[in-house]
C-alpha positions in Angstrom: -0.1 0.0 0.1 1.0 3.5 -0.5 2.5 5.5 2.7 -0.5 7.7 2.9 -2.7 4.4 3.4 -0.3 2.8 5.8 -0.3 5.9 8.1 -4.0 6.3 8.0 -4.9 2.7 8.5 -2.2 1.1 10.7 -1.8 2.9 14.0 0.2 1.1 16.9 -3.2 -0.8 17.7 -3.4 -2.3 14.3 0.4 -3.0 14.3 0.1 -4.8 17.6 -2.7 -6.9 16.5 -0.8 -7.8 13.4 2.2 -8.9 15.2 0.1 -11.1 17.5 -1.5 -12.9 14.4 1.5 -13.3 12.1 5.3 -13.6 12.0 6.6 -10.4 10.5 10.0 -9.7 8.8 11.6 -6.4 8.0 10.7 -4.2 6.6 6.8 -4.9 7.5 5.5 -2.6 5.1 6.6 -1.9 1.4 5.1 0.6 -1.2 6.4 -1.1 -4.3 7.1 -4.6 -5.3 10.0 -4.2 -7.7 13.1 -3.4 -5.6 15.5 -6.1 -4.2 14.4 -5.4 -0.7 10.7 -5.8 -1.8 11.6 -9.1 -3.8 13.3 -10.6 -0.8 10.2 -10.0 1.3 8.0 -11.4 -1.4 10.1 -14.6 -1.6 9.1 -15.6 2.0 5.4 -13.9 2.2 2.5 -16.1 2.8 0.1 -13.4 3.0 -0.1 -9.9 1.6 -2.0 -7.3 3.3 -3.0 -4.7 0.6 -4.6 -1.2 0.3 -4.8 1.7 -1.6 -1.8 2.1 -3.9 -1.0 -1.6 -4.1 0.8 -2.4 -7.3 -0.7 -5.0 -9.9 -0.1 -8.5 -8.8 1.0 -9.8 -12.3 2.7 -12.7 -13.4 6.2 -11.2 -12.6 5.3 -10.3 -9.0 3.8 -13.7 -8.6 6.7 -15.6 -9.7 8.7 -13.8 -7.1 6.2 -14.7 -4.4 6.1 -18.7 -4.6 4.8 -19.1 -0.8 1.9 -16.6 -1.5 -1.4 -17.9 -0.4 -3.7 -15.0 0.5 -4.2 -11.5 -0.4 -6.2 -9.7 2.2 -7.2 -6.1 1.1 -7.7 -3.5 3.8 -10.1 -1.5 1.3 -12.7 -1.8 -1.1 -12.3 -2.8 -4.8 -9.5 -5.0 -5.7 -9.7 -4.3 -9.3 -6.7 -2.2 -9.4 -4.2 -4.8 -8.3 -5.7 -8.4 -8.5 -5.2 -9.9 -11.8 -6.4 -13.1 -13.4 -3.1 -14.7 -12.6 -3.9 -14.4 -8.8 -7.1 -16.4 -8.9 -5.3 -18.8 -11.6 -2.9 -19.8 -8.8 -5.6 -20.4 -6.3 -4.5 -17.6 -4.1 -7.2 -16.5 -1.4 -8.5 -13.0 -2.0 -10.7 -11.0 0.5 -12.0 -7.5 0.7 -12.9 -4.9 3.3 -15.5 -3.5 1.0 -18.2 -4.3 3.7 -16.5 -1.9 6.3 -16.0 0.8 3.6 -19.7 0.5 2.6 -20.9 1.9 5.9 -19.7 5.5 5.5 -20.8 5.8 1.8 -24.3 4.7 3.2 -24.5 7.2 5.7 -23.1 10.1 3.6 -25.8 9.0 0.7 -28.8 8.8 3.3 -27.7 12.2 4.5 -27.6 13.6 0.9 -31.1 12.0 0.2 -32.6 13.6 3.2 -31.1 17.0 2.6 -32.1 16.5 -1.1 -35.9 16.1 -0.1 -35.6 19.6 1.2 -33.3 20.9 -1.7 -31.2 22.2 1.3 -27.8 22.2 -0.6 -29.2 24.1 -3.3 -31.3 26.4 -1.2 -28.0 27.2 0.8 -26.6 28.3 -2.6 -29.5 30.5 -3.2 -29.3 31.9 0.1 -25.9 33.3 -0.6 -27.2 35.2 -3.6 -30.7 36.3 -2.5 -30.0 37.7 0.9 -32.9 39.9 1.5 -35.8 37.9 0.1 -36.8 34.4 1.0 -39.0 34.0 -2.2 -36.3 31.9 -3.8 -37.6 29.1 -1.6 -40.6 28.5 -4.0 -38.2 28.0 -7.0 -36.9 24.6 -6.0 -40.1 22.5 -6.2 -41.6 20.0 -3.7 -39.7 20.5 -0.2 -41.4 17.8 1.7 -39.6 14.7 2.9 -42.7 12.5 3.1 -44.3 10.3 0.4 -41.3 11.0 -2.2 -39.9 8.3 -4.4 -36.2 7.4 -4.2 -34.8 5.2 -7.2 -31.8 3.1 -6.2 -29.7 1.8 -9.0 -27.5 -1.0 -7.9 -28.8 -3.5 -5.1 -25.1 -3.6 -4.0 -23.5 -3.7 -0.6 -24.2 -0.1 -0.3 -27.5 0.0 -2.4 -28.9 -2.7 -0.3 -28.0 -1.2 3.1 -29.4 2.2 2.0 -32.9 0.5 0.9 -33.1 -0.9 4.4 -32.5 2.3 6.0 -34.9 4.0 3.9 -37.4 1.4 4.7 -36.9 2.0 8.4 -37.4 5.7 8.0 -40.8 5.0 6.2 -40.4 8.2 4.4 -40.2 7.1 0.8 -41.1 4.8 -1.8 -38.0 3.1 -2.9 -37.6 1.5 -6.4 -34.6 -0.7 -7.1 -33.1 -1.1 -10.6 -30.6 -4.1 -10.5 -31.1 -6.6 -13.5 -29.0 -9.3 -11.5 -30.6 -8.8 -7.9 -32.9 -11.3 -6.5 -36.2 -9.5 -6.6 -37.3 -11.4 -3.5 -34.4 -9.9 -1.6 -35.1 -6.4 -2.9 -38.7 -6.8 -1.6 -37.4 -8.2 1.7 -35.2 -5.0 2.1 -38.1 -2.9 1.5 -37.7 -2.1 -2.1 -39.7 -2.7 -5.3 -37.9 -4.1 -8.3 -38.2 -2.0 -11.4 -36.4 -1.3 -14.6 -34.6 1.8 -15.3 -37.2 2.9 -18.0 -40.0 2.7 -15.6 -38.4 4.0 -12.7 -36.7 7.3 -13.9 -39.9 9.2 -14.6 -41.0 8.5 -11.1 -37.8 9.5 -9.5 -37.5 12.4 -7.0 -34.1 11.3 -6.1 -32.1 9.0 -8.2 -29.1 7.5 -6.3 -26.6 5.5 -8.2 -24.8 2.4 -6.6 -23.8 0.3 -9.5 -20.1 -1.1 -10.1 -17.9 0.6 -12.8 -18.0 -2.2 -15.5 -17.9 -1.5 -19.4 -21.7 -2.4 -19.5 -22.4 0.3 -16.7 -20.3 3.0 -18.3 -22.6 6.0 -19.3 -25.6 4.2 -18.2 -27.1 7.5 -17.2 -26.7 9.5 -20.4 -28.8 12.3 -22.0 -31.8 10.0 -22.7 -32.0 9.0 -19.0 -31.4 12.5 -17.5 -34.2 13.9 -19.7 -36.5 11.2 -18.5 -36.3 12.5 -14.8 -38.8 14.7 -13.5 -38.5 18.4 -13.4 -36.7 19.3 -9.9 -35.3 15.6 -9.5 -32.2 15.2 -7.8 -29.4 12.8 -9.0 -26.9 11.5 -6.4 -23.8 9.9 -7.4 -21.4 8.4 -4.5 -20.6 5.4 -6.7 -18.4 5.8 -9.7 -18.2 8.8 -12.1 -18.2 6.7 -15.1 -21.9 5.7 -14.6 -22.8 9.1 -16.0 -22.1 10.7 -19.1 -20.4 13.9 -17.9 -21.2 16.1 -21.0 -24.9 15.1 -20.7 -25.0 15.9 -17.0 -23.5 19.3 -17.4 -26.2 20.0 -20.1 -28.9 18.6 -17.9 -27.8 20.7 -14.7 -27.6 23.8 -16.9 -31.1 23.3 -17.6 -32.3 22.7 -14.0 -31.5 19.2 -12.9 -30.2 19.1 -9.4 -27.4 16.9 -8.5 -25.2 15.9 -5.5 -21.8 14.5 -6.9 -19.2 13.0 -4.9 -17.7 11.2 -7.8 -17.1 12.5 -11.4 -15.5 11.6 -14.5 -12.7 12.7 -14.8 -11.8 13.5 -11.0 -11.4 16.6 -10.7 -13.5 18.0 -13.2 -11.8 20.3 -15.7 -11.6 23.8 -14.3 -14.1 25.2 -16.8 -16.7 22.8 -16.0 -20.2 24.5 -15.4 -20.8 21.9 -12.4 -18.5 24.0 -10.3 -20.7 27.1 -10.5 -24.3 25.9 -10.9 -26.4 26.7 -7.7 -28.3 23.5 -8.3 -25.2 21.2 -8.3 -23.2 20.2 -4.9 -19.8 18.9 -5.5 -17.7 17.1 -3.0 -14.2 15.7 -3.4 -14.8 11.9 -3.3 -15.2 12.1 0.5 -18.3 9.6 0.9 -15.9 6.4 1.4 -13.7 5.6 4.3 -11.3 8.4 5.3 -9.2 9.1 8.5 -10.3 6.9 11.5 -13.3 5.3 9.3 -10.3 3.6 7.4 -9.2 1.7 10.4 -12.5 -0.4 10.3 -11.2 -1.8 7.1 -7.9 -2.6 8.8 -9.7 -4.4 11.4 -11.6 -6.3 8.9 -8.5 -7.4 7.1 -6.8 -8.3 10.3 -9.9 -10.4 11.2 -9.6 -12.2 7.9 -6.0 -12.9 8.7 -6.7 -14.1 12.1 -9.1 -16.6 10.5 -6.9 -17.7 7.9 -4.3 -18.5 10.5 -6.9 -20.5 12.5 -7.8 -22.3 9.5 -11.3 -21.0 9.2 -13.1 -19.8 6.0 -12.9 -16.0 5.0 -15.8 -13.8 5.6 -15.6 -11.8 2.5 -13.9 -13.9 -0.3 -13.6 -12.4 -3.8 -13.7 -14.8 -6.7 -13.5 -14.1 -10.5 -17.3 -14.6 -10.6 -18.2 -12.0 -7.8 -15.5 -9.7 -9.2 -17.3 -9.6 -12.5 -20.3 -7.7 -10.8 -18.6 -5.8 -8.0 -16.9 -2.4 -7.9 
């Protein structure tokens, strides 16, 4: 992992737990896998604990790690570093994505609740219209009851979000996910729907699909045009799910948006999304940051302890599951 991830995720408390679970060599941590020092450690390593910034584990790296049996990821997606060669060699791969899902769910739920009242956008209006509150009437419906939320992706995050919205009993929740079990969606409090049927009914559209070739720009000009006037698009998933050019056009014409992720990141300096009062931009902060990231470390260390005890992993990744995950 890179130095920033190491410093954020492995305090003395996590390092003590690591030392209790495994035999460590020196150096304990490396930030690249090509130097003689790193290759010396790879040659004897049975387990890698990885996080943000891990280099790709390709054939060259794996040839230098003949004893490697497990890659335990102390973050979410493993796409950046786990290659087919890892699975071909039968190496166990786990993820701490469940721990990373929690802050994203909380951030998204907060965004939905604020969006019901158009709070982020009215806050921008308040800066411009300081002596006249009539601007409140320009943002459409401001009730938090009886609204419709469309959740695209019944994922780790999407599923948790549906259950939280059910417990709040504020909104009808339509779920768009062609590979999810409809019975599971209903049990969580949602209603299965197609994207075409759901979009015209959305007061809030919240995206939680993985970044895959088939999901790239799944929300384009036609989909944005299908949303009702005064709808709010929330994206805390991946920027590639939305056609940025189409989004800039739609928001210039009045669509509200809460964007924690964009394509590209950051946006070009001249993007109109920076200045539109109906757009809230945040710098990819919904996921684990600071002390939140240590929960992912804890999950990876639990996987390590289970591996050492001969117990099955809690959150394994396989080539099949990777194909439909972020």
